[in-house]
N, C-alpha and C positions, 0 to 999 in steps of 0.2 A: 306661729312664733309670737310670743308676747313681747311687746316693746313698751318702753316708758310712755310713748305716745298713746298706745292702745289702752294702757292702764288709766291714763289721764282721761281719755275719751270715755271709758267705761264709767268712771266716777262722774263725769259730766252727765252722762245718760241717766245714771241713778238719781242725781240731783234733779234733772229734768223730769224724770218719772214721778218723783215726789211732788214736784210743783204742778204736775199736769192736771190735778183737780183744783188748782187755784190756791192751795195752801199746803204747808208742810205740817203734818201731824207730829206731836211730841215724840212718839215712838220712831217715826221716820227720821226726825231730826237727830235723835241719838244714834240710830243705825248709820246714817250718813256720816256723822262725825267720827264714829268708830272706824268705818271703812276708810275715810280720808286719812285719818291718823295712821292706820295700819299700812296704807299705801304711800305714806310720806307726802301727802298732798294737802294736809290741813292748812298749811300756811302758803300754799302756792298762790301767787298774785292773780292768776286767772280763775282759779277755783274758789278762793276765799269769799268774794262778794256773793256768789250763789249759795255757798255752803252756810254762810252766816246770815242768809236771807236779807242782805242789803239790796240785792237786785233780784226780782222775780225772773223765772225762766218761762218763756212762752212756749206753748206746745210745738209751734213750728221749729223752734230752736232744737227742742228735744228730738224731733223726727229727723232733722238735718244731722244731728250728732249720731243717731242710729245708722243712717245711711253712710256717714263717714266711717264709723266704726266697722261696719260690715264690709265696706269696699265693693268693688265690682264683682268679685267672685268669692262670696263667703262660703266657708266650709261648714259641714255639719257641726263641727266643734265650735265655730264662731257663733252659730245660732244657739247651740246648747248653753254656752257660757253666758250669752246675753240674757236668755230666758231665765236661767238659774239666778243670775245677779238681780234681775228685775223682780222675780218672784220673791226673793228674800226681802227686798224692800217693801213690796206690796203687802206681804204677810206680817211685816213688823208691827203694823198698827191693828191687825186683826180685822181689817175691813178692806174690801176691794171696791174702790169707787168706779163708777161707770167710765170715767176718763182713763183710769188705769187699765180697765178691760179693753178700751179702744186702742190703747198703745199696743197691747198684745195682739189685737186684731191687725193693727198696722204692720206688725212684724210678720204676721201671716201673709199679708199682701206683698210685702217685700220678698218673701219666699217664693210667691207665685211668679214674680218678675224674673226669678232666677231659674227659668225652665230648663236650662242646660245642666243644672245640678239637681236633678230630681231627688236623689237621696237626702239632700239638705232640706228640701221642702217637706218630704215625708217625716223626717226627724223633727222639724219645727212643728208640724201639725200634732205629732204625738206629744211633744212637750207642752203645747198649749192645751191639749185635751187633758193631760195630767194636772196642769195648773187649775183649770176650771173644775175638774172633779174634786180636787182638794178644797177649793173654795166652797163648792156646794156642800161638802162634808162639814166644813167649819160652820157654815150657815145653819146646818140642821142640828 
C-alpha cells in the first residue's frame, strides 16, 4: 500500500542517492525536480532544502531512509519499486558512480537480513543483476 509518507520517503531516498557521490549532476537535478513536482513535494518544507541543494545529504542519512522505507518486513514489490526508482535516477546522468553502486549493494545486504522472506531477496538479486548488466552495456 502506497501512502503519502512512503512517497515522501522515496523522494528523500532519491535525493540521497543523487548526493551519495558527493554532488548532484545536472541531469540528476532535473530528474529529481521533475519527480518532486509530479509527486507534489517540490515545495515541501522538509524536502525543499535537499532538493534545491541548500543542505547536502550524507550517505548515513540515505541508508537510514532506505531502512525506514523498506520497514521490518519488506515485500518483493517494495524492493522492486525502490530499485526501479533508484536506477532511473542513476541512469539519468549516463554514469554510475562507485558510491551509487555501493548503495545498490547495500540494498542487497538489507535483503540478506530479511532471510524470512527469501522470495524478496531473490527478486532483489535479480533486479541488481539486471541493473549492472544494463550499466555494463551502456559502458560498452
